[in-house]
C-alpha positions in Angstrom: -148.0 -71.9 -12.6 -150.4 -68.9 -13.4 -147.5 -66.4 -13.2 -145.4 -68.7 -15.9 -148.7 -69.0 -18.1 -149.1 -65.1 -18.0 -145.3 -64.5 -18.8 -145.6 -67.0 -21.9 -148.6 -65.2 -23.2 -146.9 -61.8 -22.8 -143.8 -63.2 -24.6 -146.0 -64.3 -27.6 -147.7 -60.9 -27.8 -144.3 -59.2 -27.9 -143.0 -61.8 -30.6 -146.0 -60.8 -33.0 -145.5 -57.2 -32.5 -142.3 -56.9 -35.0 -144.3 -58.7 -37.6 -147.5 -56.6 -37.2 -145.2 -53.4 -37.1 -143.4 -54.4 -40.3 -146.5 -55.0 -42.4 -147.9 -51.7 -41.6 -144.7 -50.0 -43.3 -144.3 -49.3 -46.9 -141.3 -50.8 -49.0 -139.5 -47.3 -49.2 -139.5 -47.2 -45.3 -138.3 -50.9 -45.0 -135.5 -50.4 -47.6 -134.3 -47.4 -45.6 -134.3 -49.4 -42.3 -132.3 -52.0 -44.1 -129.9 -49.7 -45.6 -128.4 -49.2 -42.2 -127.1 -52.8 -41.9 -123.7 -53.8 -43.2 -123.5 -56.6 -45.8 -123.5 -59.4 -43.4 -126.8 -57.9 -41.8 -128.5 -57.8 -45.0 -127.5 -61.3 -45.8 -128.9 -62.6 -42.5 -132.0 -60.3 -42.9 -132.6 -61.9 -46.3 -132.3 -65.5 -45.1 -134.5 -65.0 -42.0 -137.3 -63.0 -43.4 -139.2 -64.0 -46.9 -140.6 -60.6 -47.2 -137.1 -59.0 -47.2 -135.2 -62.0 -49.1 -137.6 -62.9 -51.8 -138.8 -60.4 -54.4 -142.8 -59.8 -54.0 -145.0 -59.2 -56.6 -144.2 -56.3 -58.8 -140.6 -56.0 -57.5 -137.6 -56.1 -59.6 -135.6 -56.9 -56.4 -135.8 -58.2 -53.0 -135.8 -55.7 -50.4 -132.4 -56.6 -49.2 -130.9 -56.3 -52.6 -132.7 -53.1 -53.2 -131.2 -51.9 -50.1 -127.7 -52.9 -51.3 -128.3 -51.7 -54.5 -129.1 -48.0 -53.3 -126.0 -48.2 -51.1 -123.9 -48.9 -53.9 -125.5 -46.6 -56.3 -124.9 -43.5 -53.9 -122.1 -44.6 -51.8 -119.5 -45.9 -54.5 -117.3 -43.3 -56.4 -117.2 -43.2 -60.3 -113.9 -45.1 -60.0 -115.1 -47.8 -57.7 -118.1 -48.2 -60.1 -115.8 -48.5 -63.1 -113.8 -51.0 -61.2 -116.9 -53.2 -60.2 -119.1 -53.8 -62.9 -121.9 -56.1 -62.0 -121.9 -59.9 -63.3 -125.1 -61.3 -64.4 -125.3 -63.8 -61.9 -124.5 -61.5 -59.1 -126.8 -60.3 -56.7 -126.8 -56.7 -55.5 -125.8 -57.8 -52.0 -123.0 -59.7 -53.6 -121.8 -56.4 -55.5 -122.1 -54.5 -52.4 -119.8 -57.0 -50.5 -117.3 -56.5 -53.2 -117.2 -52.9 -52.8 -116.6 -53.3 -49.1 -113.9 -55.7 -49.7 -112.3 -53.5 -52.3 -112.0 -50.8 -49.6 -109.9 -52.8 -47.1 -106.2 -52.5 -47.2 -104.1 -54.9 -49.2 -102.7 -57.8 -47.4 -101.0 -61.2 -48.1 -104.0 -63.4 -47.3 -102.6 -66.8 -48.4 -98.9 -67.9 -47.9 -97.9 -71.2 -49.6 -94.3 -72.6 -49.2 -92.2 -73.3 -46.1 -89.7 -70.2 -46.3 -91.8 -67.4 -44.8 -91.1 -66.4 -41.3 -94.0 -65.9 -39.0 -96.2 -63.2 -40.3 -96.5 -60.3 -37.8 -98.4 -58.0 -40.0 -101.0 -59.0 -42.8 -99.3 -56.6 -45.4 -95.8 -57.7 -44.8 -94.0 -61.0 -45.4 -90.2 -62.0 -44.6 -88.6 -64.7 -46.6 -85.7 -66.6 -44.9 -83.9 -66.9 -48.2 -82.9 -70.6 -48.0 -83.4 -70.7 -51.9 -84.1 -73.7 -54.1 -86.1 -75.7 -53.3 -87.5 -73.4 -50.6 -89.6 -71.2 -53.1 -92.6 -69.7 -51.6 -95.5 -67.5 -53.0 -97.8 -65.2 -51.1 -101.1 -63.8 -52.7 -103.6 -61.3 -51.6 -107.2 -62.3 -52.1 -108.7 -59.0 -53.1 -110.2 -59.7 -56.8 -109.6 -57.0 -59.3 -112.3 -57.5 -62.1 -112.2 -54.2 -64.0 -110.9 -50.7 -63.9 -107.4 -49.4 -63.0 -105.6 -50.8 -59.7 -102.3 -49.6 -58.6 -100.1 -51.5 -55.9 -96.7 -50.7 -54.7 -94.3 -53.5 -53.4 -91.5 -52.2 -51.0 -88.5 -54.7 -50.7 -85.9 -54.3 -48.1 -83.1 -56.6 -47.0 -80.2 -56.5 -44.3 -77.7 -57.5 -47.2 -76.9 -55.9 -50.4 -78.1 -58.4 -53.0 -80.1 -58.7 -56.2 -83.3 -60.3 -55.1 -85.0 -63.3 -56.5 -88.6 -62.0 -56.5 -91.4 -62.1 -58.9 -94.2 -59.4 -58.6 -97.4 -59.5 -60.6 -100.9 -60.7 -61.0 -102.5 -64.1 -60.9 -106.1 -65.5 -61.4 -107.9 -66.1 -58.0 -107.0 -69.6 -57.7 -105.9 -71.7 -54.7 -102.2 -73.0 -54.8 -102.8 -75.5 -51.9 -106.5 -76.8 -52.6 -105.8 -80.4 -53.2 -102.0 -79.6 -53.8 -99.6 -80.6 -51.2 -96.6 -78.3 -50.7 -94.1 -81.1 -50.1 -95.4 -84.0 -52.1 -96.6 -81.9 -55.2 -94.8 -78.7 -55.2 -91.6 -80.2 -53.7 -91.3 -77.2 -51.6 -90.9 -75.1 -54.7 -94.0 -73.1 -54.9 -93.7 -71.0 -57.8 -96.7 -70.7 -60.3 -94.7 -69.1 -62.9 -93.0 -72.3 -63.9 -96.1 -74.8 -64.0 -96.7 -76.1 -67.3 -98.1 -79.1 -69.0 -94.6 -80.7 -69.3 -93.3 -79.5 -65.7 -95.4 -80.8 -62.8 -98.5 -81.5 -65.2 -100.6 -82.5 -62.2 -100.4 -79.0 -60.8 -101.2 -77.5 -63.9 -104.2 -79.4 -64.4 -105.5 -78.6 -60.9 -104.7 -74.9 -61.4 -106.4 -74.7 -64.8 -109.5 -76.8 -63.5 -110.2 -73.6 -61.2 -111.1 -71.6 -64.3 -114.6 -70.1 -64.5 -116.4 -67.7 -66.9 -115.3 -64.7 -64.7 -111.7 -65.4 -66.1 -112.9 -64.0 -69.5 -111.1 -65.4 -72.8 -107.6 -64.3 -72.1 -105.0 -67.2 -71.3 -102.7 -65.0 -69.3 -103.3 -66.6 -65.9 -100.1 -65.7 -64.4 -97.9 -62.6 -65.4 -94.9 -61.0 -63.4 -91.9 -58.8 -63.3 -88.9 -60.3 -62.1 -86.8 -57.9 -59.6 -83.4 -59.7 -60.4 -83.2 -58.9 -64.0 -86.5 -56.9 -65.0 -87.6 -59.8 -67.2 -91.1 -60.3 -67.8 -92.7 -63.7 -67.7 -96.3 -65.0 -68.3 -98.1 -68.4 -68.5 -101.4 -70.0 -69.1 -100.2 -73.0 -67.1 -99.6 -74.9 -70.3 -96.5 -73.1 -71.6 -94.7 -70.4 -70.1 -93.3 -67.4 -71.8 -90.2 -65.2 -70.8 -89.6 -62.1 -72.5 -89.7 -58.2 -72.3 -87.3 -55.7 -74.1 -87.8 -53.0 -71.4 -85.8 -55.0 -68.8 -84.3 -53.3 -65.7 -83.9 -54.9 -62.6 -84.7 -53.5 -59.1 -81.2 -53.8 -57.4 -80.9 -54.6 -53.5 -84.0 -52.8 -52.3 -86.7 -50.2 -53.1 -90.3 -50.0 -54.5 -91.7 -51.7 -57.5 -95.3 -50.2 -58.5 -97.8 -52.2 -60.7 -100.5 -50.8 -62.5 -103.4 -53.2 -63.9 -105.4 -51.6 -66.5 -108.3 -53.9 -67.2 -110.0 -51.4 -69.4 -106.9 -51.5 -71.9 -105.9 -55.0 -70.8 -102.4 -54.2 -69.7 -100.0 -54.6 -66.8 -97.4 -51.8 -66.4 -94.3 -51.6 -64.1 -92.8 -48.7 -62.2 -89.4 -48.6 -60.2 -89.2 -46.2 -57.4 -92.0 -44.1 -59.0 -90.3 -44.1 -62.6 -92.4 -45.9 -65.3 -90.4 -48.7 -67.1 -93.1 -49.5 -69.6 -95.9 -52.1 -70.3 -95.2 -55.7 -69.0 -98.0 -57.5 -70.8 -101.1 -56.7 -72.7 -104.1 -58.9 -73.5 -105.2 -59.4 -69.9 -108.8 -59.9 -69.1 -111.1 -61.1 -66.2 -110.2 -61.6 -62.6 -106.8 -61.2 -61.2 -104.9 -60.9 -57.7 -101.7 -59.3 -56.9 -99.2 -62.2 -55.9 -95.3 -62.5 -55.1 -93.0 -65.5 -55.8 -89.6 -64.9 -53.5 -86.6 -67.2 -52.8 -84.1 -64.7 -51.3 -83.9 -63.2 -48.0 -86.0 -60.0 -47.8 -89.0 -58.4 -46.5 -91.8 -57.3 -48.8 -94.4 -55.2 -47.9 -97.7 -54.4 -50.1 -99.9 -51.5 -50.2 -102.4 -49.6 -52.5 -101.6 -46.2 -54.4 -102.9 -43.8 -56.7 -102.9 -45.1 -60.1 -100.6 -43.0 -62.2 -102.3 -41.3 -65.4 
Protein backbone atom coordinates (compact mmCIF):
# COMPACT_ATOMS: atom_id res chain seq x y z
CA UNK A 1 0.00 0.00 0.00
CA UNK A 2 2.81 2.41 0.88
CA UNK A 3 4.47 1.68 -2.46
CA UNK A 4 1.22 2.46 -4.29
CA UNK A 5 0.78 5.73 -2.38
CA UNK A 6 4.36 6.73 -3.14
CA UNK A 7 3.85 5.97 -6.84
CA UNK A 8 0.63 8.04 -6.90
CA UNK A 9 2.42 10.97 -5.30
CA UNK A 10 5.20 10.77 -7.88
CA UNK A 11 2.65 10.67 -10.71
CA UNK A 12 0.99 13.83 -9.37
CA UNK A 13 4.33 15.61 -9.21
CA UNK A 14 5.14 14.63 -12.78
CA UNK A 15 1.69 15.84 -13.93
CA UNK A 16 2.41 19.28 -12.45
CA UNK A 17 5.80 19.66 -14.11
CA UNK A 18 4.55 20.59 -17.64
CA UNK A 19 2.27 23.30 -16.25
CA UNK A 20 5.05 24.78 -14.15
CA UNK A 21 7.44 24.61 -17.08
CA UNK A 22 4.97 26.30 -19.46
CA UNK A 23 4.36 29.12 -16.99
CA UNK A 24 8.07 29.86 -17.03
CA UNK A 25 8.20 30.27 -20.82
CA UNK A 26 7.44 33.51 -22.65
CA UNK A 27 4.86 33.71 -25.42
CA UNK A 28 7.42 33.79 -28.24
CA UNK A 29 8.90 30.50 -27.04
CA UNK A 30 5.46 28.94 -26.64
CA UNK A 31 4.46 30.03 -30.14
CA UNK A 32 7.68 28.61 -31.53
CA UNK A 33 6.99 25.28 -29.83
CA UNK A 34 3.40 25.23 -31.10
CA UNK A 35 4.53 26.00 -34.63
CA UNK A 36 6.05 22.52 -34.90
CA UNK A 37 2.56 21.00 -34.74
CA UNK A 38 0.41 20.31 -37.78
CA UNK A 39 -3.02 21.89 -38.02
CA UNK A 40 -4.76 19.02 -36.21
CA UNK A 41 -2.20 19.27 -33.43
CA UNK A 42 -2.84 23.01 -33.11
CA UNK A 43 -6.59 22.42 -32.91
CA UNK A 44 -6.13 19.80 -30.21
CA UNK A 45 -3.74 22.03 -28.27
CA UNK A 46 -6.21 24.91 -28.37
CA UNK A 47 -9.01 22.69 -27.12
CA UNK A 48 -7.08 21.17 -24.23
CA UNK A 49 -5.23 24.27 -22.99
CA UNK A 50 -6.96 27.57 -22.33
CA UNK A 51 -3.59 29.34 -22.18
CA UNK A 52 -3.03 28.32 -25.82
CA UNK A 53 -6.59 28.39 -27.15
CA UNK A 54 -7.94 31.65 -25.67
CA UNK A 55 -6.38 35.10 -26.26
CA UNK A 56 -4.86 36.39 -23.05
CA UNK A 57 -4.82 39.99 -21.88
CA UNK A 58 -3.11 42.20 -24.46
CA UNK A 59 -3.05 39.47 -27.14
CA UNK A 60 -4.63 39.94 -30.56
CA UNK A 61 -4.69 36.20 -31.17
CA UNK A 62 -4.54 33.07 -29.08
CA UNK A 63 -1.16 31.33 -29.07
CA UNK A 64 -2.31 28.56 -31.43
CA UNK A 65 -3.81 31.10 -33.84
CA UNK A 66 -0.60 33.14 -33.69
CA UNK A 67 1.42 30.00 -34.43
CA UNK A 68 -0.84 29.22 -37.41
CA UNK A 69 -0.60 32.85 -38.57
CA UNK A 70 3.19 32.74 -38.50
CA UNK A 71 3.32 29.45 -40.39
CA UNK A 72 0.99 30.78 -43.07
CA UNK A 73 2.78 34.13 -43.30
CA UNK A 74 6.23 32.63 -43.75
CA UNK A 75 5.31 29.31 -45.41
CA UNK A 76 2.76 30.23 -48.08
CA UNK A 77 3.94 31.48 -51.48
CA UNK A 78 2.63 34.75 -52.92
CA UNK A 79 0.44 32.73 -55.30
CA UNK A 80 -1.00 30.70 -52.42
CA UNK A 81 -1.70 33.85 -50.43
CA UNK A 82 -3.54 35.29 -53.43
CA UNK A 83 -5.71 32.18 -53.61
CA UNK A 84 -6.45 32.10 -49.88
CA UNK A 85 -7.67 35.50 -48.78
CA UNK A 86 -8.83 35.21 -45.17
CA UNK A 87 -12.54 35.38 -44.40
CA UNK A 88 -13.70 37.75 -41.66
CA UNK A 89 -15.19 34.87 -39.67
CA UNK A 90 -12.22 32.54 -40.22
CA UNK A 91 -9.57 31.72 -37.63
CA UNK A 92 -5.89 31.63 -38.49
CA UNK A 93 -5.94 27.90 -37.79
CA UNK A 94 -8.78 27.56 -40.29
CA UNK A 95 -6.83 29.50 -42.91
CA UNK A 96 -3.75 27.36 -42.31
CA UNK A 97 -5.88 24.22 -42.71
CA UNK A 98 -7.13 25.59 -46.05
CA UNK A 99 -3.50 26.04 -47.12
CA UNK A 100 -2.65 22.45 -46.25
CA UNK A 101 -5.71 21.16 -48.10
CA UNK A 102 -4.91 23.25 -51.18
CA UNK A 103 -1.50 21.57 -51.43
CA UNK A 104 -2.94 18.08 -51.67
CA UNK A 105 -3.38 16.41 -55.08
CA UNK A 106 -6.79 16.76 -56.65
CA UNK A 107 -9.08 13.76 -56.45
CA UNK A 108 -12.73 12.88 -56.94
CA UNK A 109 -13.96 13.00 -53.35
CA UNK A 110 -17.68 12.56 -53.96
CA UNK A 111 -19.25 10.20 -56.50
CA UNK A 112 -23.00 10.65 -56.97
CA UNK A 113 -24.76 8.16 -59.21
CA UNK A 114 -24.86 4.47 -60.06
CA UNK A 115 -22.82 4.32 -63.27
CA UNK A 116 -19.28 4.54 -61.89
CA UNK A 117 -17.09 1.47 -61.57
CA UNK A 118 -15.29 0.83 -58.29
CA UNK A 119 -12.80 3.65 -57.81
CA UNK A 120 -9.27 2.20 -57.67
CA UNK A 121 -7.46 5.55 -57.54
CA UNK A 122 -8.88 8.74 -55.96
CA UNK A 123 -7.95 10.87 -58.97
CA UNK A 124 -9.52 8.54 -61.56
CA UNK A 125 -13.11 7.56 -62.33
CA UNK A 126 -14.45 5.07 -64.85
CA UNK A 127 -17.98 5.30 -66.19
CA UNK A 128 -19.76 2.18 -67.45
CA UNK A 129 -21.58 4.24 -70.06
CA UNK A 130 -25.06 2.80 -69.69
CA UNK A 131 -26.44 6.22 -70.62
CA UNK A 132 -29.74 7.82 -69.74
CA UNK A 133 -30.96 7.56 -67.01
CA UNK A 134 -27.61 6.42 -65.63
CA UNK A 135 -25.94 9.82 -65.48
CA UNK A 136 -23.40 10.32 -62.70
CA UNK A 137 -21.47 13.25 -61.25
CA UNK A 138 -18.08 13.32 -59.51
CA UNK A 139 -16.78 16.25 -57.48
CA UNK A 140 -13.50 17.36 -56.01
CA UNK A 141 -13.83 18.72 -52.49
CA UNK A 142 -10.92 21.16 -52.75
CA UNK A 143 -12.53 24.60 -52.48
CA UNK A 144 -11.28 27.49 -54.61
CA UNK A 145 -11.99 30.91 -53.14
CA UNK A 146 -9.66 33.31 -54.98
CA UNK A 147 -6.72 33.57 -57.36
CA UNK A 148 -5.99 31.38 -60.40
CA UNK A 149 -6.51 27.62 -60.57
CA UNK A 150 -5.73 25.31 -63.47
CA UNK A 151 -6.88 21.71 -63.80
CA UNK A 152 -6.46 19.15 -66.53
CA UNK A 153 -8.97 16.38 -67.21
CA UNK A 154 -7.65 13.51 -69.31
CA UNK A 155 -10.34 11.42 -71.00
CA UNK A 156 -9.69 8.00 -72.50
CA UNK A 157 -11.84 5.18 -73.84
CA UNK A 158 -11.55 1.76 -75.43
CA UNK A 159 -13.89 2.84 -78.21
CA UNK A 160 -13.83 5.78 -80.60
CA UNK A 161 -16.83 7.90 -79.74
CA UNK A 162 -17.86 11.43 -78.90
CA UNK A 163 -18.03 11.59 -75.13
CA UNK A 164 -21.03 12.83 -73.23
CA UNK A 165 -19.00 14.55 -70.53
CA UNK A 166 -19.40 17.94 -68.84
CA UNK A 167 -16.34 19.45 -67.13
CA UNK A 168 -16.50 22.56 -64.99
CA UNK A 169 -16.98 24.26 -61.66
CA UNK A 170 -19.74 23.92 -59.10
CA UNK A 171 -20.49 25.42 -55.72
CA UNK A 172 -19.22 23.32 -52.78
CA UNK A 173 -22.58 21.66 -52.24
CA UNK A 174 -23.58 18.11 -51.43
CA UNK A 175 -25.52 16.44 -54.23
CA UNK A 176 -26.78 13.71 -51.94
CA UNK A 177 -27.55 15.48 -48.66
CA UNK A 178 -31.24 14.71 -48.10
CA UNK A 179 -31.37 13.93 -51.86
CA UNK A 180 -31.78 10.29 -52.87
CA UNK A 181 -30.11 9.10 -56.09
CA UNK A 182 -33.04 6.86 -57.03
CA UNK A 183 -36.09 8.57 -55.55
CA UNK A 184 -35.09 12.19 -56.25
CA UNK A 185 -32.45 12.13 -59.00
CA UNK A 186 -34.13 9.16 -60.78
CA UNK A 187 -30.59 7.77 -61.32
CA UNK A 188 -29.76 10.82 -63.46
CA UNK A 189 -27.42 12.94 -61.31
CA UNK A 190 -26.81 15.97 -63.51
CA UNK A 191 -26.71 19.31 -61.63
CA UNK A 192 -26.51 21.16 -64.98
CA UNK A 193 -30.18 20.38 -65.73
CA UNK A 194 -31.77 21.25 -62.39
CA UNK A 195 -34.15 24.22 -62.40
CA UNK A 196 -37.28 25.53 -60.74
CA UNK A 197 -39.34 23.78 -63.43
CA UNK A 198 -37.34 20.53 -63.61
CA UNK A 199 -36.96 18.64 -60.35
CA UNK A 200 -37.74 21.73 -58.34
CA UNK A 201 -37.32 19.92 -55.01
CA UNK A 202 -33.65 19.26 -55.79
CA UNK A 203 -33.29 22.84 -57.02
CA UNK A 204 -34.49 24.17 -53.68
CA UNK A 205 -32.23 21.84 -51.69
CA UNK A 206 -29.16 22.86 -53.69
CA UNK A 207 -29.93 26.58 -53.46
CA UNK A 208 -30.64 26.25 -49.73
CA UNK A 209 -26.98 25.36 -49.19
CA UNK A 210 -25.95 28.86 -50.25
CA UNK A 211 -23.92 30.93 -47.81
CA UNK A 212 -22.11 34.27 -47.75
CA UNK A 213 -18.95 32.69 -49.18
CA UNK A 214 -20.67 32.20 -52.53
CA UNK A 215 -20.60 35.95 -53.05
CA UNK A 216 -23.13 37.78 -55.20
CA UNK A 217 -22.74 35.75 -58.39
CA UNK A 218 -25.67 33.58 -59.48
CA UNK A 219 -23.42 31.24 -61.49
CA UNK A 220 -23.62 28.15 -59.30
CA UNK A 221 -22.65 25.55 -61.89
CA UNK A 222 -20.80 26.09 -65.16
CA UNK A 223 -19.36 23.52 -67.56
CA UNK A 224 -17.84 22.80 -70.97
CA UNK A 225 -19.47 19.91 -72.88
CA UNK A 226 -16.90 17.65 -74.55
CA UNK A 227 -19.36 16.36 -77.13
CA UNK A 228 -20.03 19.61 -78.98
CA UNK A 229 -18.02 22.24 -77.11
CA UNK A 230 -21.16 23.99 -75.85
CA UNK A 231 -21.03 25.93 -72.62
CA UNK A 232 -23.82 25.67 -70.09
CA UNK A 233 -24.37 27.32 -66.74
CA UNK A 234 -27.12 27.54 -64.17
CA UNK A 235 -28.25 29.21 -60.96
CA UNK A 236 -30.44 26.13 -60.32
CA UNK A 237 -33.41 28.22 -61.27
CA UNK A 238 -33.13 28.56 -65.06
CA UNK A 239 -30.25 26.90 -67.02
CA UNK A 240 -28.53 28.58 -69.97
CA UNK A 241 -26.79 26.91 -72.93
CA UNK A 242 -24.64 28.99 -75.24
CA UNK A 243 -21.09 29.78 -76.30
CA UNK A 244 -19.79 30.84 -79.71
CA UNK A 245 -16.32 29.32 -79.41
CA UNK A 246 -17.64 25.77 -79.67
CA UNK A 247 -15.25 22.92 -80.41
CA UNK A 248 -15.68 19.43 -79.03
CA UNK A 249 -12.94 17.15 -77.71
CA UNK A 250 -13.47 14.11 -79.91
CA UNK A 251 -12.91 10.55 -78.74
CA UNK A 252 -10.02 11.21 -76.34
CA UNK A 253 -7.57 13.85 -75.16
CA UNK A 254 -7.10 16.47 -72.45
CA UNK A 255 -9.24 19.42 -71.49
CA UNK A 256 -7.73 22.13 -69.31
CA UNK A 257 -9.82 24.59 -67.35
CA UNK A 258 -8.51 27.83 -65.90
CA UNK A 259 -10.58 29.44 -63.17
CA UNK A 260 -9.44 33.01 -62.58
CA UNK A 261 -11.42 34.37 -59.65
CA UNK A 262 -9.55 37.66 -59.82
CA UNK A 263 -11.13 38.38 -63.20
CA UNK A 264 -14.13 36.12 -62.57
CA UNK A 265 -13.69 34.01 -65.72
CA UNK A 266 -13.50 30.33 -66.67
CA UNK A 267 -11.39 29.49 -69.74
CA UNK A 268 -11.03 26.20 -71.59
CA UNK A 269 -8.01 24.58 -73.28
CA UNK A 270 -8.09 21.58 -75.64
CA UNK A 271 -4.90 19.52 -75.67
CA UNK A 272 -2.98 22.61 -74.53
CA UNK A 273 -4.58 25.00 -77.04
CA UNK A 274 -6.75 27.79 -75.67
CA UNK A 275 -10.30 27.77 -77.01
CA UNK A 276 -11.48 30.86 -75.15
CA UNK A 277 -13.45 32.16 -72.19
CA UNK A 278 -16.38 29.92 -71.35
CA UNK A 279 -18.03 32.23 -68.83
CA UNK A 280 -17.43 35.46 -66.94
CA UNK A 281 -19.04 36.84 -63.80
CA UNK A 282 -17.88 34.05 -61.49
CA UNK A 283 -17.40 34.94 -57.83
CA UNK A 284 -17.08 33.12 -54.54
CA UNK A 285 -16.31 29.49 -53.80
CA UNK A 286 -16.18 26.70 -56.39
CA UNK A 287 -15.03 23.10 -56.79
CA UNK A 288 -14.14 21.10 -59.90
CA UNK A 289 -16.72 18.56 -61.09
CA UNK A 290 -17.58 16.26 -64.00
CA UNK A 291 -20.88 14.89 -65.30
CA UNK A 292 -20.52 11.74 -67.40
CA UNK A 293 -22.84 9.33 -69.19
CA UNK A 294 -20.63 7.63 -71.78
CA UNK A 295 -18.12 4.81 -71.34
CA UNK A 296 -14.75 6.36 -70.53
CA UNK A 297 -12.08 6.91 -67.90
CA UNK A 298 -11.36 10.41 -66.59
CA UNK A 299 -8.42 11.54 -64.50
CA UNK A 300 -8.00 14.88 -62.75
CA UNK A 301 -4.74 16.68 -61.95
CA UNK A 302 -3.44 20.13 -61.16
CA UNK A 303 -1.34 22.01 -63.65
CA UNK A 304 0.50 25.29 -64.02
CA UNK A 305 -1.96 28.05 -64.83
CA UNK A 306 -1.23 29.41 -68.34
CA UNK A 307 -0.46 33.10 -68.66
